[in-house]
N, C-alpha and C positions, 0 to 999 in steps of 0.2 A: 504494500500500500504506500502511495506517495504521501509525503508530508504536505499539508495544505500550502505552505509557503513555496514548495517546489513547483506547484502548479501555476503560480502567478508569474507571468512574464513582465519584464519591464521594457521600455522602449528601446534600450540599447541591445536587447537580446533578439529582436525581430530580425529574421533572416529570410532570404528568398527561398521558397520551396524548390527542391530538386525537380528535374523533369519527371522522375518516377512518382514523386509525391503529387505533382500537378495532375498526372494521368489518373492516379488513384482518387484524388479529390474530385475530379470531373465525374468519374463514374459514381462516386458516393453522392455527390451533389444531385446528379440526375435522379438517382434512386430516391433520395430523401425528399426532393422536391415533389415527386409523384406521390409519395406516402403522405406528405403534409397536406396535400389537396383533399385527402380522404379522411383525415383524422377529425373526430368529433369531440373528443374529451380534452379538457384543459391540462391534464397531467398524464399523457400516454405512457405506457410502459414499454421500454425497449429491452432487448435481450442481447447480452454480449455472448456471441456464439462460442468463443474460446473457453469461457468459464461457465456458461449456462446461467449466469447471474442476470436477474431481471431488476431493472431500475426504473422508478417513476421519475420522469423529467418534465418540468413545466413546458408547455407548448411554446412559450416565448423563447425559452432556452434552445429548443430544437430549431426554431426559426433562425435564431442567431447562429447556431451551428451550421445551418444551411448557407448563410451568408459567408461564414468563414470558409467553408468548402468551396464556394463559388469564387471567392477572392484568391484562394490558394490555387485553384485550377487555372487561373489567369496568370500565375507566377508572382502575385503580390505578396510581400511580407506581411505578417499579421502580428498585431500587438493588441492586447485587451487591457483597457484601463477603466476602472470604475469611474463613472461620471463625476462623482463628488470628490475625487482624489485631489489632494494637494501635491504639487510637484516642486522639486528643487529647481533653482534657476538653471542648473546644468541639464537636468532632464527636460525642462521646458525648451531650452536652447536647442538640444538635440532634436526634439520633436519638430521645432520650427525650421531646423536646418540652418541655424545661424550660430554665431559665437556667443558665449556666455556674457562677455562684456557688452555686446550689442543688445542682448536681451535686457540686461540691467539698465542700459540707457533707455530702452523702450518703457521699462517699468517706472523709472524715475521721471520720465516725461509725462507719465500718466496715460500712455497709449494702452497699457494692459494693467488691470487692477492687481494688486498684490497685498499681502499682509506680512508682518514681521513676526517671527518666532525667535525671541531673543535677538541676536544680531543677524539672523538668517532670513532671507526673503523666501516666501512660499507663494506659489501661483496656483489657482484652481485650474484643473484640466479644462473645464468648460470655458473659462476665460481665454485660455490659450487656443482652444479650438475655434472659438468665436473670432479671435484676432486672425487666425490662419484663414478662415473662410472670407473674412472681410478683405484681407490682402489679396486673396485669389480673385475676388470680384473686382478689386481695383486694377489688378494686372490685366484681366480680361477687357476691362473698359479701356485701359491705356492701349492695348493692342488694337481694339476696334477703332479708336481715335487715330492711331498711326496709320492703319490701313485706309481709313477714310481720307486722311490727309494725302496719302500717296495717290489714291484714286483721283482726288480733286486736282492734284498737280500734274496729272496725266502720266504718271510713271507706269501705269498698266496698259497704256495705249500702244497698239502695234503699228 
């Protein structure tokens, strides 16, 4: 039996699934997606064939598992973080793909809310995720503006 803490991944442990894992995930996802369409109970029971052990699992957890399998089948690394989790500045910087000093600058400017625990800053996962989505939207808008500007100046004319 695994210790509870061994089952929790942090963002620095997320790795790309191998080709074999991607193939297995795709087959598993397709099977699970079909089964999910037919389930009527909120806590279906699944059986682990290898051990013949039956386990009741909340339907929402099975749906989440299907999403994980789908992402794995596409070769995406997976990391699971509880929404209410507080992150260190290092973990938050890794999640955003920036340096810790840059993240601290964003915190001190008020771009991302944070709290202090002693001398250490902590950031809520949901605030980091919100900032990341906002930045993605800004980037997409900037790309649209750039493309429009290029079209207006005739750069795409032949």
